[in-house]
N, C-alpha and C positions, 0 to 999 in steps of 0.2 A: 504495500499499499503506499503511496505517494504521501510525504510528510513534508513542511515547509523545512529550509534549511535551517536549525538550529545553530546554539551556541556551539555545541561540537562540531558544526562543519561552519564556522563562522568566517569572515572574510578580513578576519583582524590581523592582516599581515601587513606589514610595511610596504613603502612604495617598492615596486619593482625595482632592482637594479638588473645590469646586463649581463651580469654574471650569472643571474640566476637562469638565464634561457641559452648559456653556453654549454658545447654536446663535445664528446670526447673526439667525436668525429665531425669536423666542422667544414669538411669539404661539401661542394655542392651536390644536392641530394639526387640531382639527376641521375650521378653515376651510380649511388646506392641502390637505385631504383632502375636501373638499365634492364636489368634481369627479372622477369617475373618471378612472383612467389604465388603459385599456386597451392597454397596450403590454409588449412583453418589455424585461426588463433584463439580460439575457445573450443572447450570440449563439446560435445553432443549435447549433453543438459543446458549447460549454459547459452550455446546457441540458439537452443529450442526456448529457453526463458526470454530471450531477446525477441525472436521472434514473436512471441505471445505479448510481449511488449508493446511491439509495432501493432499487431492487431487491435488493442483495444484502443489505443492512442491515437491512430492515423486511419480516418474515415475513407472508404470507398470513394473513388472521383478526387482525392487529394492529388495535387500537384506536389511530387516529392524530390528533394534534393539530396543526393547520396553523396557528404561532401568528404572529400578524401576517402574516395570510393575504392574497390577493387573488383575481384572474382565473384565475390558474394555479398548481397546487401542485405541478408537475414530478413527480408520482408516475406510475409505469409503466401506463399504462392496461390493460393485462392483469392486473394484480395484483388480487386481492379483499382488499378488506380488511371488518372488522367494521364498523367506521364511520370517517370522515373528519370530524371538526369544525373550522369553520374560525373564526377569532376575528380582525378586521381592521378596518381604519377607514372602508371606503365599502361601503356595501349594494350598490351595484350592482357592484362587481368581486367583492363575493361571489357575489351571486346568478349572476354570468357564469362561474361556477366550477363544471364538470358534475361534479368530484370530491370536491364537499362534502355530506355527507349531513346537517348542520347548520350554521346560520350565525349568529354574533352579531358586532356590531357595539359596538367598545369600545374607549375612547383609554387606553392603558398608560400613557402620560407624566402622565395626570390621577389614575388608580386602577390600581395593579399587581397589584390582586389580581385573581383568576381566577375567574370563577364556575363551577367545576367541583370535586368532591369529590376528596378524598383517592383518589391510585391509579387515576384514570379512565383512564390513558392507558399506554399499550405503548410509542409513540414522540412526540416533541415536533419537530417540523421548525420553525427560525426560519431560514426562508431570504431572504439579502440584504436585511436589514432591521435587525440588531441596531445597525447603527452609529446609530440616531435615538433609540434606549432613553437617558433622561434618569436614569432608576434602576434602570440594570441589575441590580445586584445584588438589589433586591426582585423584578424578574421572575424573575430565574433560581431564586430563592425557592422561590416559586409554581411554576415549572415544576417543580423536584424534589418539592413536595408532592403535585401531580396525576401524575406519574408514577408509576407499579406498580412494584416492586424489578426490577431488571433492566432498566427501560425507557430507552429511548436518548434521549439531546437531541443533537440534530446540528443545529449552525450554519454555515450556509454564506455566503460573502461574497465578492465581486470589488473591483474598483478603483472602479466605479460607485457614483455615490448621489447624492441633491438635495442640494447644497453647503449651504444656507441653512438643513437640519433637520438634518446629521448632527452630533454635538456636536463639541466641540473637540478632544479626546484623539484622536478616530478622526482628524480631517483632520490632525492634527501627525505620524500615524504612517503608515509606508510598511506594505506587505504584511505581511513578516513581523513587523512591530510591531502590526500589526493581528490577526494569530493568537495574538501572545503576551497580547494586553489580552484576547481571547476567553477564552486559557486561563486568566488570572487571574480573571474572571470565573467561571469553572467552579471552579476551586481555591479560590475563596474563598466557595462556598455550599456550607454543609453537606448532605450528600446525594449529593453526585456522589461517583465514583471517579475515578481520574487522567485526565484528558482524552488524547485522542489526537488527532495533526494528520494532514491527508493533501492534497496536491496534486492538485487533480484537473485542471488546466488542460490541455487537449487538446493544443494544439501552438502554436507560436509564431504571432505575429500574431492571434491569435483572444482573446476576453476569459478573462481569469485567473480561475481559479475554486479556492477553498480553503474544506474543510470542516475546523471542530474540532467534536470529538463527545465524550460521556462517559455511562456508564451509571448508573443510579440506584441507591445501595446503601441498602439496610433499615438502619435504626438499631441498635446493637449492644445 
């Protein structure tokens, strides 16, 4: 069940410093993602839990944006959406994703601007990849821009990552800290309502899974 992000997941962090977003491998991400990785980053129970979250939060007919997409979007196979646009780093991975209706290769750490108009989507999904953003507030600002009023931004994450590419602040935090960090990103981005947190972890001894989500709110 969703709950407001309370004190345990607070955004009482100091102002972000550049070193928070340093990485052990600071080479161009295009080099790292030149080869496709057609592997799952969650075990099956956790993947099923993410799919069920999408089933109950994204209505049929929605315009869906799979940001930082790959070869699988975890969307319900029987759900019918108006479109599912995918933006990711590897063309072969995107081409292998049967849910996508359109595909764009784009490096957000080189250019956080999104090639879409204002209010283009009803839901933006950032699955298992927020830990790689070196300018997250710029990306979240763009996410708010391309979402329609009331649109959902859902950020899911586990305890897995490519350690050489995850930013330093992510690697310094535990699971509650990761949730608090994503809450901070959303709270510091104009255009989002108060975030909510859900622990979707299926059961002990499987991959943990968490989601922080927020709705786009129109300007007053």
